[in-house]
NUDRENKOL-14601 format. One record per residue (C-alpha): residue number from 0; x, z negated, y negated. Coordinates in nm, 2 decimals, decimal comma. Each point is the difference from the previous one (the first is absolute). Example, Ala and Ser with C-alpha at 12.3 -4.5 7.8 and 13.67 -1.06 7.14 Angstrom:
BEGIN
resi:c1:c3:c2
0:1,23:-0,78:0,45
1:0,14:0,07:-0,34
% end
This chain:
BEGIN
resi:c1:c3:c2
0:0,00:0,00:0,00
1:0,13:0,09:-0,34
2:0,06:-0,29:-0,24
3:-0,10:0,11:-0,36
4:0,22:-0,27:-0,14
5:0,31:0,11:0,19
6:0,33:0,00:-0,20
7:0,14:0,31:0,17
8:-0,26:0,24:-0,12
9:0,07:0,37:0,00
10:-0,20:0,31:-0,10
11:-0,02:0,11:0,36
12:-0,18:-0,32:0,10
13:-0,37:-0,05:-0,07
14:-0,27:-0,27:0,02
15:-0,27:0,08:0,25
16:-0,32:-0,13:-0,16
17:-0,18:-0,11:0,32
18:0,29:-0,24:0,07
19:0,02:-0,16:-0,34
20:-0,34:0,01:-0,19
21:-0,18:-0,33:0,01
22:-0,26:0,03:-0,28
23:-0,34:0,02:0,16
24:-0,11:0,24:-0,28
25:0,25:0,26:0,11
26:-0,12:0,20:0,30
27:0,27:0,19:0,19
28:-0,10:0,26:0,26
29:0,25:0,08:0,27
30:0,36:-0,09:0,04
31:0,20:0,28:-0,18
32:-0,06:-0,05:-0,38
33:0,30:-0,13:-0,19
34:0,14:-0,10:-0,33
35:0,35:0,10:-0,11
36:0,10:-0,35:-0,11
37:0,38:0,04:-0,04
38:0,00:-0,07:-0,38
39:-0,29:-0,25:-0,03
40:-0,17:-0,29:0,17
41:-0,26:0,04:0,27
42:-0,31:0,23:-0,03
43:-0,23:-0,29:-0,08
44:0,24:-0,16:-0,25
45:0,11:0,32:-0,18
46:-0,26:0,28:0,04
47:-0,34:-0,16:0,02
48:-0,10:-0,15:-0,33
49:-0,28:-0,24:-0,10
50:-0,16:-0,02:0,34
51:-0,15:-0,34:0,10
52:0,11:-0,12:0,34
53:0,37:-0,07:-0,04
54:0,14:-0,35:0,06
55:-0,04:-0,11:-0,36
56:-0,35:0,13:-0,07
57:-0,15:-0,13:0,32
58:0,10:-0,35:-0,10
59:-0,06:0,03:-0,38
60:-0,36:0,11:-0,03
61:-0,30:0,14:0,16
62:-0,11:0,34:-0,14
63:-0,35:0,03:-0,15
64:-0,04:0,36:0,10
65:0,05:0,23:0,30
66:0,36:0,10:0,05
67:0,09:0,37:-0,01
68:0,19:0,09:0,32
69:0,31:0,21:0,06
70:-0,03:0,23:0,30
71:0,31:0,18:0,13
72:-0,02:0,25:0,28
73:0,25:0,09:0,27
74:0,32:0,20:-0,06
75:0,00:-0,08:-0,38
76:0,34:0,01:-0,17
77:0,04:-0,21:-0,32
78:0,31:0,06:-0,21
79:0,21:-0,27:-0,17
80:-0,14:-0,18:-0,30
81:-0,35:0,15:0,02
82:-0,28:-0,21:-0,15
83:-0,35:-0,04:0,13
84:-0,22:-0,17:-0,26
85:-0,29:-0,20:0,15
86:-0,27:-0,26:-0,03
87:0,07:-0,30:-0,22
88:0,07:0,14:-0,35
89:-0,32:0,19:-0,08
90:-0,11:-0,24:-0,27
91:0,07:0,20:-0,31
92:-0,34:0,15:-0,08
93:0,05:0,32:-0,21
94:-0,37:0,00:-0,09
95:0,03:-0,34:-0,17
96:0,14:-0,05:-0,35
97:0,26:-0,23:0,14
98:0,22:0,09:0,29
99:0,13:-0,35:0,04
100:-0,09:-0,17:0,33
101:-0,15:-0,33:-0,13
102:-0,04:-0,25:0,28
103:-0,36:-0,09:-0,09
104:-0,10:0,37:0,03
105:0,23:0,10:0,29
106:-0,27:0,06:0,26
107:-0,20:0,23:-0,23
108:0,33:0,17:-0,11
109:0,10:0,09:0,36
110:-0,09:0,36:0,10
111:0,11:0,10:0,35
112:0,15:0,34:0,05
113:-0,08:0,04:0,37
114:0,23:0,02:0,29
115:0,33:0,19:-0,01
116:0,06:0,23:0,29
117:0,32:0,18:0,11
118:-0,10:0,22:0,28
119:0,20:0,10:0,31
120:0,32:0,20:-0,04
121:0,02:-0,04:-0,38
122:0,33:-0,03:-0,18
123:0,04:-0,21:-0,32
124:0,31:0,08:-0,19
125:0,26:-0,23:-0,15
126:-0,13:-0,19:-0,31
127:-0,35:0,15:0,02
128:-0,28:-0,21:-0,12
129:-0,35:0,00:0,15
130:-0,28:-0,14:-0,23
131:-0,28:-0,21:0,15
132:-0,28:0,15:0,20
133:0,18:0,33:0,08
134:-0,02:0,19:0,33
135:0,31:0,20:0,11
136:-0,11:0,25:0,25
137:0,14:0,08:0,34
138:0,34:0,17:-0,02
139:0,01:-0,01:-0,38
140:0,33:-0,04:-0,19
141:0,04:-0,21:-0,32
142:0,31:0,11:-0,18
143:0,27:-0,25:-0,11
144:-0,10:-0,16:-0,33
145:-0,36:0,12:0,00
146:-0,28:-0,22:-0,13
147:-0,31:0,07:0,21
148:-0,33:-0,06:-0,19
149:-0,23:0,22:0,21
150:-0,06:0,06:0,37
151:0,25:0,23:0,17
152:-0,15:0,26:0,24
153:0,14:0,03:0,35
154:0,33:0,20:0,03
155:0,03:0,03:-0,37
156:0,32:-0,06:-0,21
157:-0,05:-0,18:-0,33
158:0,26:-0,08:-0,27
159:0,03:-0,12:-0,36
160:-0,16:-0,26:-0,23
161:-0,29:0,01:0,06
162:0,05:0,16:0,34
163:-0,15:0,35:0,03
164:-0,02:0,23:0,30
165:0,30:0,23:0,03
166:-0,10:0,19:0,31
167:-0,13:-0,05:0,35
168:0,24:-0,02:0,29
169:-0,17:0,28:0,19
170:-0,25:0,28:-0,06
171:-0,35:-0,12:-0,01
172:-0,10:0,16:0,33
173:0,29:-0,18:0,17
174:-0,08:-0,32:-0,17
175:-0,36:0,01:0,11
176:0,10:0,06:0,36
177:0,25:-0,28:-0,01
178:-0,25:-0,25:-0,13
179:-0,25:0,12:0,28
180:0,26:-0,09:0,26
181:0,00:-0,37:-0,11
182:0,37:-0,03:0,10
183:0,03:-0,36:-0,09
184:-0,30:-0,09:0,22
185:0,17:0,13:0,31
186:0,11:-0,23:0,27
187:0,36:-0,11:0,00
188:0,05:0,21:0,31
189:-0,14:0,32:-0,15
190:0,19:-0,06:-0,33
191:0,33:-0,04:0,19
192:-0,07:0,31:0,22
193:-0,07:0,22:-0,30
194:0,26:-0,15:-0,23
195:0,22:0,32:0,01
196:-0,29:0,20:-0,14
197:-0,07:-0,26:-0,26
198:0,36:0,04:-0,12
199:-0,07:0,36:-0,07
200:-0,24:0,21:-0,20
201:-0,18:0,23:0,25
202:-0,37:-0,10:-0,02
203:-0,11:0,24:0,28
204:0,26:-0,15:0,24
205:-0,10:-0,35:-0,09
206:-0,38:0,07:0,03
207:0,05:0,18:0,34
208:0,22:-0,28:0,14
209:-0,26:-0,26:-0,11
210:-0,28:0,18:0,17
211:0,21:0,04:0,32
212:0,08:-0,37:0,00
213:-0,36:-0,10:-0,05
214:-0,10:0,23:0,29
215:0,27:-0,14:0,23
216:0,20:0,32:-0,01
217:0,30:-0,13:-0,19
% end
């Protein structure tokens, strides 16, 4: 098991989230998603911001509102020094004259943003920032330094501040077929068997192999 506090960190070593995440409001699917923690603390200490459920907040107070959740799919890659803004700081009401979070009005001031979702196979670049309530689609890429303020469609590359779509990773017809295959819902055995085709870009070959596997002809 990787120790996120290790002193001999190196860029080639990563923190596997299913091994280290303890916050009950962070939901990790699968065992392959990782954070490149060589230059920072752990994923929970450095990347996830303002989310109730860490050691301090659990002891310090009981929230007066539902907690927005962070959902991370399988095979997600999160680059060094990325930031995911969440739950606890949505108390600056832009529709009020004063933005200040006065304690006596804090419950009325709170406005949840909804869950944040990073879907299977997404890649979050170094120093990217994801604002609250965002969904990053399957296989999407968030460029280094991007600030994401809107949902990102599957297999789309976004960059900039605010992040905007640059291009899709594949032609639309290929993308549609890829989503139909539901690759990240495959059994571990099927995924392993077809991995050589997942590490390629021939959609006909992948679709045919998937059908053969399902029919027992693989």
